[in-house]
C-alpha positions in Angstrom: -22.3 -232.4 128.7 -20.7 -235.5 128.4 -17.2 -236.5 127.4 -16.7 -238.5 124.5 -13.3 -240.5 125.0 -11.8 -242.8 121.7 -10.2 -246.2 122.9 -7.9 -245.4 119.7 -4.8 -243.1 120.1 -4.5 -240.6 117.7 -1.7 -240.6 114.8 0.5 -237.5 116.4 0.5 -240.1 120.0 1.4 -243.1 117.8 4.3 -241.7 116.0 5.4 -240.3 119.6 5.4 -243.3 121.0 7.8 -244.6 118.4 10.1 -241.9 118.2 10.5 -242.3 121.5 11.9 -246.1 120.8 14.0 -245.4 118.5 15.8 -242.8 120.7 16.3 -244.6 123.6 19.8 -244.8 125.0 20.9 -248.7 123.8 22.2 -250.4 126.7 25.1 -252.2 125.3 26.5 -248.6 123.9 26.0 -247.4 127.3 28.0 -249.9 129.0 31.0 -250.0 126.5 32.9 -247.9 123.9 34.0 -250.4 121.9 32.0 -249.4 119.2 30.9 -251.5 116.0 33.5 -253.7 114.9 33.8 -255.4 111.3 32.7 -259.4 111.6 36.3 -261.1 111.4 37.4 -262.9 107.7 36.7 -266.1 106.9 39.8 -268.3 105.5 39.6 -268.9 101.9 42.8 -269.5 99.9 45.1 -267.4 102.6 45.9 -267.2 106.5 44.8 -264.5 108.5 45.9 -263.2 111.5 45.1 -260.8 113.3 47.3 -258.5 116.3 46.2 -257.2 120.0 46.1 -253.9 117.9 43.0 -255.6 116.1 44.6 -255.3 113.0 44.2 -258.2 110.3 47.0 -259.3 108.0 46.4 -261.7 105.1 48.8 -264.3 103.9 50.7 -267.6 104.7 52.0 -268.8 107.6 55.4 -270.2 107.5 55.9 -271.8 111.0 56.0 -270.9 113.9 59.0 -271.5 117.0 60.9 -270.3 119.9 57.4 -267.7 120.2 58.0 -266.2 116.7 55.6 -266.6 114.1 56.8 -266.1 110.1 54.0 -264.9 108.6 54.5 -264.0 104.6 52.6 -261.7 103.6 52.1 -260.4 99.6 52.4 -257.0 100.1 54.8 -256.2 103.5 56.8 -259.6 102.3 58.0 -262.2 105.3 57.4 -260.7 108.4 58.2 -262.3 111.9 56.0 -261.9 114.7 56.1 -262.0 118.5 53.3 -264.9 119.5 52.3 -262.9 122.3 51.1 -260.1 119.8 48.5 -262.5 118.1 45.3 -262.3 118.9 43.2 -264.6 116.8 44.6 -266.8 113.7 42.4 -268.4 111.2 43.9 -270.5 108.5 42.8 -272.1 105.7 46.0 -274.2 104.8 46.4 -277.8 107.0 49.0 -277.0 109.9 50.9 -279.7 112.1 50.7 -278.3 115.8 53.0 -279.6 118.3 52.2 -279.0 121.9 54.0 -279.7 125.1 52.2 -282.6 126.4 53.7 -284.6 123.0 50.3 -284.2 121.2 51.0 -283.4 117.2 47.8 -282.4 116.0 47.1 -282.1 112.0 44.4 -279.5 110.7 43.0 -275.8 110.1 43.8 -273.9 112.9 41.9 -271.8 114.8 43.3 -269.2 117.6 41.2 -267.1 119.4 43.4 -265.8 122.4 43.8 -268.2 124.8 42.2 -271.2 123.3 43.5 -273.1 120.6 41.5 -275.7 117.7 43.4 -277.8 115.5 39.9 -279.6 113.1 41.2 -282.4 111.4 40.2 -286.0 111.1 39.6 -285.3 115.2 39.2 -281.5 116.6 42.5 -281.8 119.3 41.6 -278.5 121.5 44.2 -276.7 124.0 45.8 -273.6 125.1 48.1 -271.2 123.7 51.0 -271.5 126.4 51.2 -275.2 125.5 51.8 -274.6 121.8 55.7 -275.2 121.1 55.7 -274.6 117.5 53.6 -274.7 114.1 54.6 -275.9 110.7 53.0 -274.6 107.8 51.3 -277.4 105.0 50.4 -281.2 105.3 52.9 -283.8 106.7 54.4 -283.8 103.5 58.4 -284.1 103.0 58.7 -281.1 100.8 57.0 -278.6 103.3 59.6 -279.6 105.7 62.4 -277.9 103.9 63.2 -274.2 103.6 66.8 -271.9 102.8 69.0 -269.7 100.8 71.6 -270.2 98.8 74.3 -267.8 97.6 77.2 -267.6 95.4 79.6 -265.0 94.3 82.3 -264.6 91.4 85.1 -262.3 91.2 87.2 -262.4 88.0 90.3 -260.3 86.4 92.5 -260.1 83.9 95.1 -258.0 82.5 98.9 -257.8 84.1 97.1 -260.6 86.5 94.7 -263.2 85.3 92.8 -263.7 88.9 89.5 -265.3 89.9 87.8 -265.6 93.0 84.3 -267.4 93.8 82.7 -268.3 96.7 79.7 -270.0 97.6 77.1 -270.4 100.9 74.2 -272.2 101.8 71.9 -272.5 105.0 69.4 -275.1 104.2 66.9 -276.6 107.6 64.6 -278.9 107.4 61.5 -278.5 109.9 58.9 -280.7 111.8 57.0 -279.6 114.6 59.7 -280.8 117.4 62.7 -281.3 115.1 65.0 -279.1 113.6 68.0 -279.9 110.5 70.3 -277.4 109.8 72.6 -278.2 106.9 75.2 -275.2 105.8 78.2 -274.7 103.9 80.7 -272.2 103.2 83.3 -273.0 100.7 85.9 -269.8 98.9 88.3 -270.7 95.9 90.4 -268.2 94.4 93.1 -268.8 91.5 95.8 -266.0 90.4 97.7 -266.8 86.9 96.8 -270.2 87.3 98.2 -271.0 91.0 95.7 -271.7 93.6 96.0 -269.3 96.4 92.9 -270.4 98.2 90.7 -272.9 99.0 88.6 -273.9 102.3 85.6 -275.8 102.2 83.4 -275.9 105.4 80.2 -278.2 105.9 78.3 -278.7 108.8 75.4 -280.1 109.8 72.9 -280.5 113.2 70.1 -281.9 114.4 67.9 -280.3 117.4 65.2 -281.8 119.4 62.8 -279.0 121.3 62.0 -279.8 124.3 60.6 -276.6 125.3 59.7 -273.8 123.6 63.5 -272.4 124.0 65.3 -275.7 125.3 66.5 -278.2 122.6 69.4 -281.3 122.7 70.9 -282.1 119.9 71.6 -285.7 119.4 74.4 -285.4 116.3 76.3 -282.9 115.6 79.0 -283.0 112.4 81.8 -280.9 110.7 83.9 -281.4 108.0 86.4 -278.5 107.4 89.3 -278.8 104.9 92.3 -275.7 104.0 95.4 -276.8 103.0 96.7 -273.2 103.3 96.8 -273.7 107.4 97.7 -277.3 106.6 94.9 -278.9 107.2 93.5 -281.5 104.4 90.6 -282.6 106.0 89.1 -282.3 109.6 86.0 -284.2 111.1 84.4 -282.8 114.4 81.3 -285.4 115.6 79.3 -284.7 118.8 76.4 -284.2 120.8 75.2 -280.7 122.6 72.4 -279.0 123.5 71.0 -275.1 123.5 69.1 -272.6 124.6 67.5 -269.5 123.3 68.4 -266.0 125.2 66.3 -263.4 123.0 63.4 -264.4 121.2 61.2 -261.5 119.7 59.8 -260.6 116.1 63.5 -258.3 115.5 66.1 -260.2 117.6 67.0 -263.6 118.1 69.9 -265.0 120.4 70.7 -268.9 121.7 74.1 -270.3 122.5 74.9 -273.9 122.7 77.4 -276.1 124.0 78.4 -279.7 123.5 81.3 -282.4 123.5 83.0 -283.5 120.2 85.3 -285.9 119.5 88.0 -284.6 116.2 89.9 -286.3 113.9 92.7 -284.0 111.8 94.7 -285.2 108.8 97.3 -282.8 108.0 98.2 -281.6 104.6 102.1 -281.4 104.7 103.8 -282.3 107.6 107.6 -282.3 108.7 109.4 -285.9 107.9 109.0 -288.3 111.1 106.1 -286.2 112.1 102.1 -287.8 112.4 100.0 -287.3 109.8 97.1 -287.4 111.8 95.3 -286.2 115.2 92.6 -287.0 117.3 91.4 -285.5 120.3 88.2 -285.2 122.6 86.7 -281.3 122.1 84.9 -279.0 124.1 82.6 -277.1 121.4 80.7 -274.1 122.3 79.2 -271.4 120.3 76.3 -268.2 119.7 74.2 -267.0 117.0 72.6 -263.5 116.5 70.1 -262.3 114.0 69.3 -258.8 114.0 66.5 -257.2 111.8 67.5 -253.7 111.6 64.8 -252.6 108.9 62.5 -253.9 107.0 65.5 -254.2 104.4 68.3 -255.1 105.9 69.3 -257.6 108.7 72.5 -258.5 110.9 73.6 -261.8 111.8 77.0 -263.0 114.3 77.5 -266.4 113.8 80.9 -267.9 116.4 81.9 -270.9 117.1 84.9 -272.6 118.6 86.6 -275.5 119.8 89.3 -276.2 122.8 91.0 -279.3 121.9 94.6 -280.8 122.5 97.9 -279.4 121.6 98.3 -281.6 118.7 95.6 -281.2 117.3 95.7 -277.1 117.3 94.8 -276.2 121.6 92.2 -273.7 120.1 90.4 -273.2 117.1 87.3 -271.1 116.1 85.3 -269.9 113.0 83.2 -266.7 113.0 80.8 -265.6 110.3 79.5 -261.8 110.4 78.2 -259.3 108.2 74.7 -257.9 106.6 71.8 -259.1 104.2 70.2 -256.5 102.3 66.7 -257.7 100.6 66.9 -256.6 96.5 63.6 -257.8 94.5 61.5 -260.6 95.7 62.9 -263.9 96.8 66.3 -262.5 96.3 69.0 -260.8 98.5 72.5 -258.8 98.3 75.0 -260.3 101.4 78.4 -258.9 102.9 80.0 -261.2 104.7 83.5 -261.2 107.1 84.6 -264.5 107.9 88.0 -265.3 110.8 89.3 -268.2 111.1 91.7 -269.2 114.1 94.1 -272.2 115.3 95.8 -271.2 118.4 98.4 -273.8 117.4 99.1 -274.7 113.3 101.1 -278.1 112.6 103.9 -276.7 110.6 105.0 -278.1 107.5 107.5 -280.1 105.8 109.8 -277.1 105.1 110.2 -275.9 108.7 107.3 -272.9 108.4 103.9 -272.4 110.4 100.7 -271.7 109.0 99.3 -268.1 109.9 97.0 -268.5 113.2 94.5 -266.4 111.2 92.7 -265.9 108.1 90.3 -263.4 107.3 88.0 -263.3 104.1 85.6 -260.7 103.1 82.6 -262.4 100.8 79.8 -260.4 98.3 77.1 -262.6 97.4 73.9 -262.7 95.6 71.6 -265.0 97.4 67.9 -266.8 96.7 65.8 -267.8 99.8 63.1 -270.7 99.6 
């Protein structure tokens, strides 16, 4: 008997072979447990950032200073994120990126782990540890400015007619290596036609960053007026330096110090006493901000000057309080202000102004 062997496999054998290949375990799956992941989004009209947790956020990058990145999300509002918590960045905007080697690169930013690419007219590559700061927008003047302005008013009528107004402004101009801060605080009160409070304080400072936390201040200036403290005008001009002690997504705390020259013109003095005084000054200060919740912030700003006795021996300015987010860019602020002059100048009637002035300020603010 002869056996006839066919060279062509039967349909059943063919089906078994294909089933074995399809059900065979994948080497990739056996070696890793990451599973399937969607591809990263491509930047269009928005910037995208990925956190180290794998989550993607869509919005607009504002800036990155001192290891904190500000990111504006349409759904989550403005977020402050630790630079170390960001895994990837894909920007649709043009960004200005300052590096520690004094290079400022302009273009679309791509961050992937430790690798940095800025894609503009010329592509620049570096590493994450070399990034000093990031500023959103092309090098145009209007892209450098941000700030907050608040205003409050209280008007009473009846047995007593009293009007109280106060204003506060904090304006910042940021470039990749420089920061200019302009602050103003004013208060005016009038009762039955008589002025009972009138003080104005304006200050400006230029900070030049030498590293991610250390900066110098080549120019600092302040103007102050309060006739009720017998200060017609007081000018302070100086230089200084500063350092960031704490820098997280919710808490920042920095300290600064400097030397200055101060000139004071008194409002009302005893006959024969000098109407002006000048002095060298040692200036020290600290600023603390804490984002307690998504809708409430706490701030503490304290500065003091050590001067000669004719200028008051010691003066300080403290403002602290809370800010509450309302709708959009509107905020409600509650602030307490404490000004002190250790040795105030005597008035022409022989009395001395009180050493301490306290004020409570309520204001509606707008951020831009």
